[in-house]
A tleap script that builds the chain and sets N, CA, C and O, in Angstrom:
source leaprc.protein.ff14SB
mol = sequence {
  NTHR ASP ALA GLU ALA VAL HIE LYS LEU VAL
  ASP GLU LEU LEU ALA PRO ILE ALA GLU THR
  SER ASP THR THR ASP GLU GLN PRO SER GLY
  ARG GLY THR ARG LYS GLY GLN SER SER ALA
  LYS LEU LEU GLU ASP CYS ALA GLU LEU GLU
  THR ILE TYR GLU ARG HIE LEU GLN VAL LEU
  LEU PRO GLN LEU GLN SER LEU ASP ALA SER
  LEU ARG GLN THR GLN ALA GLU THR HIE GLN
  ALA LYS CYS THR LEU THR SER GLN ILE TYR
  ALA ARG LEU ARG SER ILE SER GLN LEU GLN
  SER GLN ILE ALA GLU LEU ARG ILE LYS LEU
  CHIE
}
set mol.1.N position { -213.339 32.184 -106.330 }
set mol.1.CA position { -213.072 33.501 -107.007 }
set mol.1.C position { -213.433 33.388 -108.421 }
set mol.1.O position { -213.775 32.318 -108.924 }
set mol.2.N position { -213.358 34.488 -109.058 }
set mol.2.CA position { -213.724 34.631 -110.516 }
set mol.2.C position { -212.765 33.861 -111.384 }
set mol.2.O position { -213.133 33.266 -112.398 }
set mol.3.N position { -211.493 33.894 -110.941 }
set mol.3.CA position { -210.456 33.187 -111.764 }
set mol.3.C position { -210.674 31.648 -111.671 }
set mol.3.O position { -210.523 30.952 -112.675 }
set mol.4.N position { -211.016 31.130 -110.508 }
set mol.4.CA position { -211.276 29.741 -110.412 }
set mol.4.C position { -212.555 29.387 -111.123 }
set mol.4.O position { -212.643 28.286 -111.666 }
set mol.5.N position { -213.561 30.255 -111.157 }
set mol.5.CA position { -214.797 29.947 -111.908 }
set mol.5.C position { -214.441 29.886 -113.415 }
set mol.5.O position { -214.883 28.983 -114.125 }
set mol.6.N position { -213.662 30.831 -113.871 }
set mol.6.CA position { -213.291 30.793 -115.300 }
set mol.6.C position { -212.508 29.513 -115.694 }
set mol.6.O position { -212.760 28.911 -116.738 }
set mol.7.N position { -211.573 29.128 -114.842 }
set mol.7.CA position { -210.867 27.862 -115.135 }
set mol.7.C position { -211.810 26.722 -115.058 }
set mol.7.O position { -211.702 25.817 -115.885 }
set mol.8.N position { -212.724 26.681 -114.142 }
set mol.8.CA position { -213.593 25.550 -114.076 }
set mol.8.C position { -214.511 25.539 -115.365 }
set mol.8.O position { -214.745 24.479 -115.945 }
set mol.9.N position { -214.999 26.693 -115.777 }
set mol.9.CA position { -215.801 26.719 -116.997 }
set mol.9.C position { -215.034 26.286 -118.178 }
set mol.9.O position { -215.587 25.561 -119.006 }
set mol.10.N position { -213.775 26.674 -118.338 }
set mol.10.CA position { -212.901 26.222 -119.420 }
set mol.10.C position { -212.777 24.748 -119.386 }
set mol.10.O position { -212.975 24.082 -120.403 }
set mol.11.N position { -212.442 24.195 -118.210 }
set mol.11.CA position { -212.218 22.754 -118.053 }
set mol.11.C position { -213.580 21.994 -118.501 }
set mol.11.O position { -213.569 21.043 -119.282 }
set mol.12.N position { -214.689 22.500 -117.944 }
set mol.12.CA position { -215.975 21.807 -118.342 }
set mol.12.C position { -216.231 21.894 -119.812 }
set mol.12.O position { -216.720 20.935 -120.409 }
set mol.13.N position { -215.930 22.969 -120.395 }
set mol.13.CA position { -216.145 23.030 -121.911 }
set mol.13.C position { -215.152 22.252 -122.682 }
set mol.13.O position { -215.477 21.780 -123.772 }
set mol.14.N position { -213.947 22.081 -122.189 }
set mol.14.CA position { -212.936 21.337 -122.964 }
set mol.14.C position { -213.096 19.846 -122.812 }
set mol.14.O position { -212.718 19.120 -123.731 }
set mol.15.N position { -213.642 19.321 -121.692 }
set mol.15.CA position { -213.796 17.914 -121.459 }
set mol.15.C position { -214.647 17.304 -122.514 }
set mol.15.O position { -214.165 16.384 -123.176 }
set mol.16.N position { -215.890 17.722 -122.752 }
set mol.16.CA position { -216.612 17.067 -123.819 }
set mol.16.C position { -216.075 17.195 -125.256 }
set mol.16.O position { -216.297 16.341 -126.114 }
set mol.17.N position { -215.378 18.275 -125.462 }
set mol.17.CA position { -214.800 18.483 -126.814 }
set mol.17.C position { -213.731 17.408 -127.005 }
set mol.17.O position { -213.668 16.813 -128.081 }
set mol.18.N position { -212.900 17.137 -126.019 }
set mol.18.CA position { -211.886 16.132 -126.114 }
set mol.18.C position { -212.526 14.754 -126.408 }
set mol.18.O position { -211.969 13.962 -127.169 }
set mol.19.N position { -213.638 14.489 -125.832 }
set mol.19.CA position { -214.329 13.173 -125.962 }
set mol.19.C position { -214.924 13.142 -127.375 }
set mol.19.O position { -214.786 12.136 -128.071 }
set mol.20.N position { -215.572 14.204 -127.803 }
set mol.20.CA position { -216.217 14.183 -129.181 }
set mol.20.C position { -215.236 14.256 -130.258 }
set mol.20.O position { -215.497 13.753 -131.350 }
set mol.21.N position { -214.051 14.885 -130.020 }
set mol.21.CA position { -213.064 14.876 -131.132 }
set mol.21.C position { -212.527 13.492 -131.329 }
set mol.21.O position { -212.167 13.162 -132.459 }
set mol.22.N position { -212.441 12.648 -130.317 }
set mol.22.CA position { -211.932 11.355 -130.535 }
set mol.22.C position { -212.954 10.499 -131.351 }
set mol.22.O position { -212.571 9.665 -132.171 }
set mol.23.N position { -214.261 10.743 -131.090 }
set mol.23.CA position { -215.278 9.943 -131.791 }
set mol.23.C position { -215.536 10.536 -133.176 }
set mol.23.O position { -215.861 9.820 -134.123 }
set mol.24.N position { -215.388 11.836 -133.271 }
set mol.24.CA position { -215.622 12.524 -134.581 }
set mol.24.C position { -214.595 12.068 -135.661 }
set mol.24.O position { -214.947 12.023 -136.839 }
set mol.25.N position { -213.389 11.744 -135.298 }
set mol.25.CA position { -212.395 11.372 -136.212 }
set mol.25.C position { -212.855 9.993 -136.809 }
set mol.25.O position { -212.531 9.681 -137.955 }
set mol.26.N position { -213.561 9.235 -136.072 }
set mol.26.CA position { -213.964 7.842 -136.544 }
set mol.26.C position { -215.164 7.924 -137.394 }
set mol.26.O position { -215.454 6.995 -138.148 }
set mol.27.N position { -215.911 9.046 -137.304 }
set mol.27.CA position { -217.197 9.141 -138.081 }
set mol.27.C position { -216.933 9.276 -139.595 }
set mol.27.O position { -215.900 9.812 -139.994 }
set mol.28.N position { -217.855 8.794 -140.428 }
set mol.28.CA position { -217.684 9.003 -141.885 }
set mol.28.C position { -217.688 10.418 -142.138 }
set mol.28.O position { -218.180 11.196 -141.320 }
set mol.29.N position { -217.130 10.834 -143.303 }
set mol.29.CA position { -216.808 12.200 -143.589 }
set mol.29.C position { -218.078 13.049 -143.696 }
set mol.29.O position { -217.769 14.231 -143.850 }
set mol.30.N position { -219.188 12.883 -143.671 }
set mol.30.CA position { -220.265 13.826 -143.780 }
set mol.30.C position { -220.776 14.200 -142.411 }
set mol.30.O position { -221.284 15.310 -142.253 }
set mol.31.N position { -220.675 13.338 -141.401 }
set mol.31.CA position { -221.134 13.602 -140.103 }
set mol.31.C position { -220.242 14.309 -139.238 }
set mol.31.O position { -220.695 15.161 -138.474 }
set mol.32.N position { -218.963 14.033 -139.278 }
set mol.32.CA position { -217.991 14.494 -138.351 }
set mol.32.C position { -217.487 15.950 -138.532 }
set mol.32.O position { -216.989 16.564 -137.589 }
set mol.33.N position { -217.630 16.481 -139.764 }
set mol.33.CA position { -217.109 17.761 -140.083 }
set mol.33.C position { -217.828 18.830 -139.306 }
set mol.33.O position { -217.192 19.756 -138.803 }
set mol.34.N position { -219.183 18.726 -139.187 }
set mol.34.CA position { -219.940 19.805 -138.500 }
set mol.34.C position { -219.509 19.830 -137.040 }
set mol.34.O position { -219.311 20.892 -136.450 }
set mol.35.N position { -219.367 18.630 -136.468 }
set mol.35.CA position { -218.919 18.695 -135.044 }
set mol.35.C position { -217.522 19.176 -134.934 }
set mol.35.O position { -217.184 19.867 -133.974 }
set mol.36.N position { -216.673 18.833 -135.898 }
set mol.36.CA position { -215.338 19.314 -135.880 }
set mol.36.C position { -215.212 20.798 -135.981 }
set mol.36.O position { -214.407 21.436 -135.303 }
set mol.37.N position { -216.070 21.352 -136.886 }
set mol.37.CA position { -216.069 22.846 -136.937 }
set mol.37.C position { -216.587 23.452 -135.717 }
set mol.37.O position { -216.002 24.439 -135.272 }
set mol.38.N position { -217.645 22.968 -135.099 }
set mol.38.CA position { -218.186 23.604 -133.876 }
set mol.38.C position { -217.194 23.354 -132.775 }
set mol.38.O position { -217.039 24.214 -131.908 }
set mol.39.N position { -216.532 22.263 -132.755 }
set mol.39.CA position { -215.442 22.040 -131.711 }
set mol.39.C position { -214.315 22.970 -131.919 }
set mol.39.O position { -213.769 23.516 -130.960 }
set mol.40.N position { -213.943 23.173 -133.163 }
set mol.40.CA position { -212.879 24.127 -133.422 }
set mol.40.C position { -213.202 25.599 -132.994 }
set mol.40.O position { -212.341 26.308 -132.472 }
set mol.41.N position { -214.468 26.025 -133.234 }
set mol.41.CA position { -214.965 27.228 -132.839 }
set mol.41.C position { -214.998 27.353 -131.319 }
set mol.41.O position { -214.664 28.389 -130.745 }
set mol.42.N position { -215.402 26.286 -130.713 }
set mol.42.CA position { -215.429 26.269 -129.209 }
set mol.42.C position { -214.109 26.379 -128.606 }
set mol.42.O position { -213.926 27.054 -127.592 }
set mol.43.N position { -213.140 25.707 -129.226 }
set mol.43.CA position { -211.806 25.747 -128.757 }
set mol.43.C position { -211.212 27.221 -128.946 }
set mol.43.O position { -210.518 27.733 -128.067 }
set mol.44.N position { -211.513 27.856 -130.110 }
set mol.44.CA position { -211.140 29.218 -130.290 }
set mol.44.C position { -211.682 30.141 -129.217 }
set mol.44.O position { -210.966 30.975 -128.663 }
set mol.45.N position { -213.014 29.966 -128.930 }
set mol.45.CA position { -213.627 30.720 -127.884 }
set mol.45.C position { -213.015 30.520 -126.517 }
set mol.45.O position { -212.876 31.449 -125.721 }
set mol.46.N position { -212.646 29.244 -126.269 }
set mol.46.CA position { -212.064 28.967 -124.982 }
set mol.46.C position { -210.614 29.612 -124.920 }
set mol.46.O position { -210.180 30.098 -123.875 }
set mol.47.N position { -209.945 29.590 -126.019 }
set mol.47.CA position { -208.595 30.160 -126.137 }
set mol.47.C position { -208.751 31.714 -125.885 }
set mol.47.O position { -207.951 32.303 -125.157 }
set mol.48.N position { -209.724 32.313 -126.458 }
set mol.48.CA position { -210.010 33.709 -126.294 }
set mol.48.C position { -210.315 34.021 -124.799 }
set mol.48.O position { -209.815 34.981 -124.213 }
set mol.49.N position { -211.160 33.147 -124.240 }
set mol.49.CA position { -211.516 33.315 -122.817 }
set mol.49.C position { -210.220 33.191 -121.917 }
set mol.49.O position { -210.044 33.934 -120.951 }
set mol.50.N position { -209.396 32.286 -122.260 }
set mol.50.CA position { -208.153 32.139 -121.518 }
set mol.50.C position { -207.247 33.452 -121.683 }
set mol.50.O position { -206.623 33.926 -120.733 }
set mol.51.N position { -207.232 33.967 -122.907 }
set mol.51.CA position { -206.529 35.239 -123.106 }
set mol.51.C position { -207.064 36.404 -122.225 }
set mol.51.O position { -206.337 37.199 -121.631 }
set mol.52.N position { -208.360 36.408 -122.215 }
set mol.52.CA position { -209.004 37.467 -121.362 }
set mol.52.C position { -208.692 37.311 -119.928 }
set mol.52.O position { -208.431 38.271 -119.202 }
set mol.53.N position { -208.726 36.000 -119.508 }
set mol.53.CA position { -208.445 35.697 -118.105 }
set mol.53.C position { -206.986 36.135 -117.775 }
set mol.53.O position { -206.731 36.760 -116.746 }
set mol.54.N position { -206.056 35.790 -118.671 }
set mol.54.CA position { -204.608 36.113 -118.411 }
set mol.54.C position { -204.450 37.633 -118.354 }
set mol.54.O position { -203.704 38.140 -117.516 }
set mol.55.N position { -205.107 38.334 -119.190 }
set mol.55.CA position { -205.044 39.759 -119.302 }
set mol.55.C position { -205.525 40.387 -117.903 }
set mol.55.O position { -204.867 41.219 -117.279 }
set mol.56.N position { -206.735 39.881 -117.513 }
set mol.56.CA position { -207.300 40.342 -116.184 }
set mol.56.C position { -206.315 40.024 -115.053 }
set mol.56.O position { -206.060 40.857 -114.183 }
set mol.57.N position { -205.769 38.805 -115.083 }
set mol.57.CA position { -204.839 38.460 -113.982 }
set mol.57.C position { -203.598 39.231 -113.949 }
set mol.57.O position { -203.130 39.681 -112.904 }
set mol.58.N position { -203.046 39.386 -115.153 }
set mol.58.CA position { -201.680 39.990 -115.190 }
set mol.58.C position { -201.707 41.509 -115.281 }
set mol.58.O position { -200.788 42.159 -114.782 }
set mol.59.N position { -202.730 42.101 -115.902 }
set mol.59.CA position { -202.714 43.553 -116.154 }
set mol.59.C position { -203.793 44.263 -115.314 }
set mol.59.O position { -203.453 45.143 -114.523 }
set mol.60.N position { -205.076 43.911 -115.459 }
set mol.60.CA position { -206.131 44.649 -114.816 }
set mol.60.C position { -206.143 44.509 -113.333 }
set mol.60.O position { -206.236 45.513 -112.626 }
set mol.61.N position { -206.058 43.351 -112.843 }
set mol.61.CA position { -206.049 43.146 -111.350 }
set mol.61.C position { -204.941 43.898 -110.685 }
set mol.61.O position { -205.233 44.581 -109.704 }
set mol.62.N position { -203.716 43.854 -111.099 }
set mol.62.CA position { -202.689 44.680 -110.467 }
set mol.62.C position { -203.008 46.163 -110.520 }
set mol.62.O position { -202.762 46.879 -109.549 }
set mol.63.N position { -203.557 46.645 -111.649 }
set mol.63.CA position { -203.936 48.031 -111.783 }
set mol.63.C position { -205.035 48.403 -110.757 }
set mol.63.O position { -204.987 49.455 -110.120 }
set mol.64.N position { -206.046 47.476 -110.624 }
set mol.64.CA position { -207.112 47.762 -109.714 }
set mol.64.C position { -206.610 47.788 -108.265 }
set mol.64.O position { -207.045 48.583 -107.430 }
set mol.65.N position { -205.633 46.837 -108.011 }
set mol.65.CA position { -205.063 46.827 -106.650 }
set mol.65.C position { -204.270 48.065 -106.317 }
set mol.65.O position { -204.293 48.550 -105.186 }
set mol.66.N position { -203.586 48.560 -107.282 }
set mol.66.CA position { -202.776 49.849 -107.155 }
set mol.66.C position { -203.790 50.980 -107.053 }
set mol.66.O position { -203.622 51.800 -106.150 }
set mol.67.N position { -204.773 51.108 -107.838 }
set mol.67.CA position { -205.761 52.121 -107.675 }
set mol.67.C position { -206.509 52.085 -106.359 }
set mol.67.O position { -206.842 53.132 -105.804 }
set mol.68.N position { -206.774 50.900 -105.857 }
set mol.68.CA position { -207.464 50.724 -104.561 }
set mol.68.C position { -206.537 51.247 -103.504 }
set mol.68.O position { -206.960 52.047 -102.669 }
set mol.69.N position { -205.262 50.825 -103.498 }
set mol.69.CA position { -204.317 51.381 -102.457 }
set mol.69.C position { -204.225 52.847 -102.555 }
set mol.69.O position { -204.249 53.496 -101.509 }
set mol.70.N position { -204.120 53.453 -103.711 }
set mol.70.CA position { -204.043 54.868 -103.843 }
set mol.70.C position { -205.254 55.520 -103.318 }
set mol.70.O position { -205.178 56.537 -102.629 }
set mol.71.N position { -206.374 54.954 -103.630 }
set mol.71.CA position { -207.630 55.546 -103.137 }
set mol.71.C position { -207.775 55.513 -101.583 }
set mol.71.O position { -208.264 56.456 -100.963 }
set mol.72.N position { -207.312 54.349 -100.981 }
set mol.72.CA position { -207.388 54.225 -99.599 }
set mol.72.C position { -206.400 55.262 -98.940 }
set mol.72.O position { -206.750 55.886 -97.938 }
set mol.73.N position { -205.216 55.430 -99.489 }
set mol.73.CA position { -204.308 56.414 -99.012 }
set mol.73.C position { -204.875 57.882 -99.048 }
set mol.73.O position { -204.769 58.646 -98.088 }
set mol.74.N position { -205.441 58.188 -100.147 }
set mol.74.CA position { -206.082 59.527 -100.357 }
set mol.74.C position { -207.230 59.620 -99.371 }
set mol.74.O position { -207.415 60.691 -98.792 }
set mol.75.N position { -207.990 58.609 -99.145 }
set mol.75.CA position { -209.111 58.703 -98.216 }
set mol.75.C position { -208.594 58.949 -96.763 }
set mol.75.O position { -209.176 59.740 -96.021 }
set mol.76.N position { -207.553 58.294 -96.398 }
set mol.76.CA position { -206.905 58.384 -95.093 }
set mol.76.C position { -206.339 59.895 -94.953 }
set mol.76.O position { -206.529 60.567 -93.940 }
set mol.77.N position { -205.690 60.308 -95.977 }
set mol.77.CA position { -205.161 61.652 -95.906 }
set mol.77.C position { -206.275 62.731 -95.758 }
set mol.77.O position { -206.157 63.701 -95.011 }
set mol.78.N position { -207.325 62.491 -96.502 }
set mol.78.CA position { -208.461 63.395 -96.515 }
set mol.78.C position { -209.125 63.460 -95.097 }
set mol.78.O position { -209.514 64.508 -94.582 }
set mol.79.N position { -209.206 62.254 -94.545 }
set mol.79.CA position { -209.770 62.152 -93.163 }
set mol.79.C position { -209.044 62.909 -92.135 }
set mol.79.O position { -209.589 63.633 -91.302 }
set mol.80.N position { -207.695 62.686 -92.252 }
set mol.80.CA position { -206.777 63.342 -91.317 }
set mol.80.C position { -206.918 64.843 -91.465 }
set mol.80.O position { -207.054 65.551 -90.466 }
set mol.81.N position { -206.888 65.371 -92.761 }
set mol.81.CA position { -207.018 66.813 -92.998 }
set mol.81.C position { -208.328 67.332 -92.412 }
set mol.81.O position { -208.386 68.377 -91.764 }
set mol.82.N position { -209.373 66.552 -92.670 }
set mol.82.CA position { -210.789 66.986 -92.110 }
set mol.82.C position { -210.633 67.093 -90.598 }
set mol.82.O position { -211.065 68.090 -90.019 }
set mol.83.N position { -210.057 66.147 -89.964 }
set mol.83.CA position { -209.993 66.161 -88.450 }
set mol.83.C position { -209.177 67.383 -87.977 }
set mol.83.O position { -209.568 68.072 -87.035 }
set mol.84.N position { -208.062 67.632 -88.634 }
set mol.84.CA position { -207.249 68.740 -88.260 }
set mol.84.C position { -207.985 70.141 -88.492 }
set mol.84.O position { -207.932 71.030 -87.642 }
set mol.85.N position { -208.627 70.266 -89.614 }
set mol.85.CA position { -209.349 71.532 -89.894 }
set mol.85.C position { -210.600 71.681 -88.968 }
set mol.85.O position { -210.981 72.794 -88.607 }
set mol.86.N position { -211.228 70.523 -88.595 }
set mol.86.CA position { -212.386 70.661 -87.634 }
set mol.86.C position { -211.940 71.154 -86.291 }
set mol.86.O position { -212.624 71.939 -85.635 }
set mol.87.N position { -210.722 70.661 -85.869 }
set mol.87.CA position { -210.189 71.173 -84.573 }
set mol.87.C position { -209.876 72.666 -84.621 }
set mol.87.O position { -210.197 73.431 -83.712 }
set mol.88.N position { -209.204 73.058 -85.774 }
set mol.88.CA position { -208.904 74.477 -85.956 }
set mol.88.C position { -210.100 75.332 -85.937 }
set mol.88.O position { -210.119 76.374 -85.282 }
set mol.89.N position { -211.116 74.917 -86.648 }
set mol.89.CA position { -212.379 75.626 -86.751 }
set mol.89.C position { -213.068 75.849 -85.404 }
set mol.89.O position { -213.508 76.953 -85.084 }
set mol.90.N position { -213.151 74.737 -84.605 }
set mol.90.CA position { -213.661 74.775 -83.266 }
set mol.90.C position { -212.833 75.720 -82.345 }
set mol.90.O position { -213.439 76.451 -81.561 }
set mol.91.N position { -211.513 75.737 -82.408 }
set mol.91.CA position { -210.733 76.604 -81.697 }
set mol.91.C position { -210.955 78.074 -82.114 }
set mol.91.O position { -211.020 78.976 -81.279 }
set mol.92.N position { -211.067 78.272 -83.425 }
set mol.92.CA position { -211.369 79.662 -83.854 }
set mol.92.C position { -212.750 80.143 -83.443 }
set mol.92.O position { -212.913 81.314 -83.101 }
set mol.93.N position { -213.698 79.309 -83.466 }
set mol.93.CA position { -215.087 79.644 -83.041 }
set mol.93.C position { -215.101 79.970 -81.517 }
set mol.93.O position { -215.784 80.889 -81.064 }
set mol.94.N position { -214.322 79.178 -80.762 }
set mol.94.CA position { -214.293 79.456 -79.296 }
set mol.94.C position { -213.653 80.838 -79.072 }
set mol.94.O position { -214.107 81.625 -78.241 }
set mol.95.N position { -212.650 81.088 -79.794 }
set mol.95.CA position { -211.911 82.377 -79.684 }
set mol.95.C position { -212.898 83.554 -80.085 }
set mol.95.O position { -212.945 84.573 -79.397 }
set mol.96.N position { -213.620 83.403 -81.122 }
set mol.96.CA position { -214.570 84.437 -81.545 }
set mol.96.C position { -215.624 84.643 -80.462 }
set mol.96.O position { -215.996 85.771 -80.142 }
set mol.97.N position { -216.109 83.501 -79.894 }
set mol.97.CA position { -217.104 83.593 -78.855 }
set mol.97.C position { -216.561 84.338 -77.664 }
set mol.97.O position { -217.255 85.169 -77.080 }
set mol.98.N position { -215.289 84.042 -77.284 }
set mol.98.CA position { -214.727 84.785 -76.096 }
set mol.98.C position { -214.643 86.278 -76.419 }
set mol.98.O position { -214.981 87.113 -75.579 }
set mol.99.N position { -214.188 86.624 -77.649 }
set mol.99.CA position { -214.123 87.937 -77.940 }
set mol.99.C position { -215.438 88.695 -77.976 }
set mol.99.O position { -215.522 89.868 -77.611 }
set mol.100.N position { -216.473 87.975 -78.434 }
set mol.100.CA position { -217.791 88.583 -78.461 }
set mol.100.C position { -218.306 88.837 -76.979 }
set mol.100.O position { -218.975 89.826 -76.680 }
set mol.101.N position { -217.941 87.881 -76.110 }
set mol.101.CA position { -218.312 87.986 -74.649 }
set mol.101.C position { -217.573 89.177 -74.044 }
set mol.101.O position { -218.179 89.928 -73.281 }
set mol.102.N position { -216.333 89.378 -74.340 }
set mol.102.CA position { -215.603 90.471 -73.927 }
set mol.102.C position { -216.105 91.797 -74.400 }
set mol.102.O position { -216.128 92.766 -73.642 }
set mol.103.N position { -216.509 91.856 -75.649 }
set mol.103.CA position { -217.086 92.999 -76.198 }
set mol.103.C position { -218.461 93.376 -75.542 }
set mol.103.O position { -218.749 94.548 -75.301 }
set mol.104.N position { -219.272 92.354 -75.272 }
set mol.104.CA position { -220.539 92.598 -74.641 }
set mol.104.C position { -220.288 93.095 -73.245 }
set mol.104.O position { -221.024 93.985 -72.819 }
set mol.105.N position { -219.269 92.587 -72.443 }
set mol.105.CA position { -218.992 93.001 -71.097 }
set mol.105.C position { -218.503 94.501 -71.122 }
set mol.105.O position { -218.872 95.281 -70.244 }
set mol.106.N position { -217.676 94.881 -72.129 }
set mol.106.CA position { -217.242 96.219 -72.233 }
set mol.106.C position { -218.329 97.229 -72.573 }
set mol.106.O position { -218.274 98.386 -72.153 }
set mol.107.N position { -219.297 96.786 -73.322 }
set mol.107.CA position { -220.535 97.643 -73.632 }
set mol.107.C position { -221.249 97.900 -72.369 }
set mol.107.O position { -221.682 99.015 -72.079 }
set mol.108.N position { -221.376 96.789 -71.569 }
set mol.108.CA position { -222.155 97.019 -70.273 }
set mol.108.C position { -221.445 97.984 -69.392 }
set mol.108.O position { -222.073 98.866 -68.807 }
set mol.109.N position { -220.072 97.838 -69.267 }
set mol.109.CA position { -219.302 98.723 -68.391 }
set mol.109.C position { -219.317 100.159 -68.906 }
set mol.109.O position { -219.295 101.076 -68.085 }
set mol.110.N position { -219.352 100.408 -70.200 }
set mol.110.CA position { -219.324 101.715 -70.767 }
set mol.110.C position { -220.679 102.474 -70.652 }
set mol.110.O position { -220.683 103.704 -70.694 }
set mol.111.N position { -221.807 101.775 -70.511 }
set mol.111.CA position { -223.039 102.426 -70.410 }
set mol.111.C position { -223.363 102.760 -69.094 }
set mol.111.O position { -224.420 103.339 -68.847 }
savepdb mol mol.pdb
quit
């Protein structure tokens, strides 16, 4: 699923950061700071991604599920109404056809 993919991506991104942060601390002060800054930025991006994931999981997905259920219910009700109206229309058309036949028979008898 998308959630699993996001977690996997975050784990893959964090694993090298953890390794480089251990070695960066041991670097002399000119070389490790750039890696530390990029690692910090990457950690911030990962935290933001985690926030987005949590919002999707806790807010948006339940909303989508609710909207989906509502849409399915509306679709079922609409289908039922269409079936009912179609039956009524066919009954009305048969009735009209019978009346037209009776009128035609009366015309023949009257002439």
